[in-house]
N, C-alpha and C positions, 0 to 999 in steps of 0.2 A: 333496873337501869334500863332506859328505852335502850332498843335497837336505833341507830341510826345509819343511814346508806350515804357512801360518798363516793362516789365514781368519777376517775378521774377524766373521761371523757364526755362528763355532762355538758350537754352542748347548750351553747349561750341563749340569752332572752331573744336576739333577732332568728335562730334557728327555728323557736317556738313559733314565733308569727309565720313564718316562711312555711312550717308545717301546716298550719291553721289555712292559708292561702292557697297550699297546693293541694290540701284535702277537699275545700270547700269549692275547689276552681275561681277563686276570686280573682278580679282585676287590681292587679298590685296597683294600676293608678286609680283606681276608687274602691279603695280599701272601706267597708261598711264599718266605720270607727266602735258603732254600739254595739256591734256584733262581735268583734274581735276583744274588745277591750273585756267583755264578758265571759268570753270564751280563756282568754287569758288568766282573768283572776280565778275562774272556776278550776284551772290546772293547778295555779299557785297552791291555790287552798288545799287542793289533792295530793299535792307533792309535800306540803309541809305535814300533812295529818299523817304522810307515811314516813317521815324524819329524813326525807331526803333533803341532802344540802342543799339548800336554796340560796346563791349568792344574791352580794348586794345589789349588782345590776338587773338580775329580776325585778327585783323591788322598784328602782329607778326607772325602768321602764313600765312595769305597772303605774307610776306616779305619772309619768310621759302621757301616756293612753288614755288617763282621767283627764289629765288636762286638756290633751286634745278635745276629747268629748265634750268638756265643758265649752270649750270655743266654738265647739258647730253649734251648741245650743244655742247662744246667746244670740241674740239679733244683731245683723251687722248694718254698718253705714252703707247708704249708697254710694257705690265707686263713681267717680269722676269721667268722664267721656275718656274713652281709650285707656281707662286706666284696668289693669288689671285685676281681677279678683281675687283675693290672696286666700289661699286653701290652706286649712291648720295641719294638714295631713301631709302637705308637699316636702315638709323635712324630713319626715321619717321614712318616706317613699323611697326619698334620693339615699338614705340610710341603706335601706334595704336592698336597693337594686347594687348599691357597691359592694353590700355583703356579699349578695348573690353574686357577683361576678368574682368576687374574690374566693369565695368558695367554691364555686365552679373551675377557678384556674388553679386550685389548691388539691381538688379532686382529679384534674388530670394530669397532673404533674406527679401524684401520686399512684395513678395508673401507669405512667409511664415509668417509674422507679420499679415498680413490680414487674413489668414486664423485662425491666433490664437484668433483675436479680436470676433471671433465668438464662442467662447468656455472658459466660466468664471468658477472658482468654486464655489460649491453648498455656499448658503448664501452671496455670494458679492453682495451689491450694485453698482449699474450703474448710473450713473450722465450721461444724454443725452443731450447734449446742441443743442438748436433748429436751430444754424448755425454754426456748426463748421467748413465749409470749408472755407479756404481761398483763394485767387484770383487763386494761382496757382495750385491749386489741380482740377480748371476745362480744364484744359490741359494737364491732366496724360494720357490721352487717345489718342491722337494725338499729334504729334510735331509741333513747331512754323515753323520749315522747309516745312512739308508735308502745311501746309498750304499756304506758300509762293510759293511754287510748283503749287499749283492749281491758285493761282493770274496770277504768271509767264506764265502759260499758256492761260491763258485769256488774260492778256498783251499781248502776243507775235502774238495774232489771232486778235488785234485790227488795222484797218487800219493803216499804218505808216505816211501817212500825212492825216489831217480831213481838212473836209471846214471852213472856220474862222466861230465861233460861239461870238456872242454878249451874255452876259447875265446880265441883272440887278442886281441880288445879287450871293454870293458865293454861292457855295454848302455846305450847312449846315450838320456836324455833326449828330446833333438832326433829322433833316428832313429826314437823309438815317436809322437811327435807327425805325422811324417812318416806315419806306418803307417796312424795312426788318419786322417789325411785321406784316404789312396787309401782306408781301407776305405767311406767314405762313398760313393765312385764318384759316378755323378749323382742319388743321392738326396739329398733335404734332410734326413732322419734316418735314425738307427740305434738298436738298442736297445743299453743301457750293458752286458746282460750277453753279447750276442754279442761285443762290442771286448775283452773281457776273456777270453771263452772264446777266441778266436783266437789266443789266447799260447801256445806251446809247453811252458813250462815255469816253474816258481814266479818265477824270477829274472825272467823276461818281464813275469809277471801284477802282478807290485809295481812295476816301472817303467811297466807300462802304465797300471797306476790313476795312480800319478803323474803321467804324462803329461796324461791325462783332467784332474785336479785342474788343473794347469798351464794347459792349454787353458781352462778356466772362468775360470780367474784374469785371463788375458786377454782375455778376452771375443769369443773365436773360437767357442766352442759354451755353448749353454745348455742345460740339462735341465728337464726338464719329466716330469709323473706323472699322468694322470687321476684317480686317487684314491688314497687311501692302501694301501700296499702292493701297489699294481698295476705292471705292466711300466715300467720308468724307459726314456726315452728322452733319446737326446743329439742336438741340432739345431743345424746351422752356423747364423751369423751373419754379419757381414759379414767381408770376407778380411781378416788382420791385414796391417798397415802397413809 
């Protein structure tokens, strides 16, 4: 049975577009729609090939992007005097700007709530659970899109054709998890890129990436990043029970 990954805090399609815009330092008011559409479809293909759960709204936005691209390629009628030129991207830009404002407000409220947790009224009794974190909490510092970006970088560097390899047994997820544990050695953290680059061929890269996601889901490791688009690190937490 195919291994399928589902993460509760898998960001939505607008998050993926904003990721491209921030990564490539694109003017949100002048989105190169052909470039963004190609990047978006490429990431969707990659995530589906990894059996990452892709919700219907991702497919809907892909169709929207292709529709906008087609409209921009069609010849336009000359506008009347003083008539504004309609831009097919305008509605998408407004959606992105509104979503960006809501997301920023949500992040600001989350930071306020986090600071509030360290202040308690006098005499209050606090019950601290030993393990109160859910699977989604382990991905709050680094987005799934950033992990996929590093994975895509490694896959792009792999040879397009490989010599025929005959394997007696398929690569097992548990075996890759064990190898990742060994890669840490005595260190408490290791770079995400180094783990992926340690794989010998494409099949190993794919299973290694899925093993990392599974270890994150189990809470065996967490991922963190000092700043946007900086090096991503994997850090060991408590041993598995």
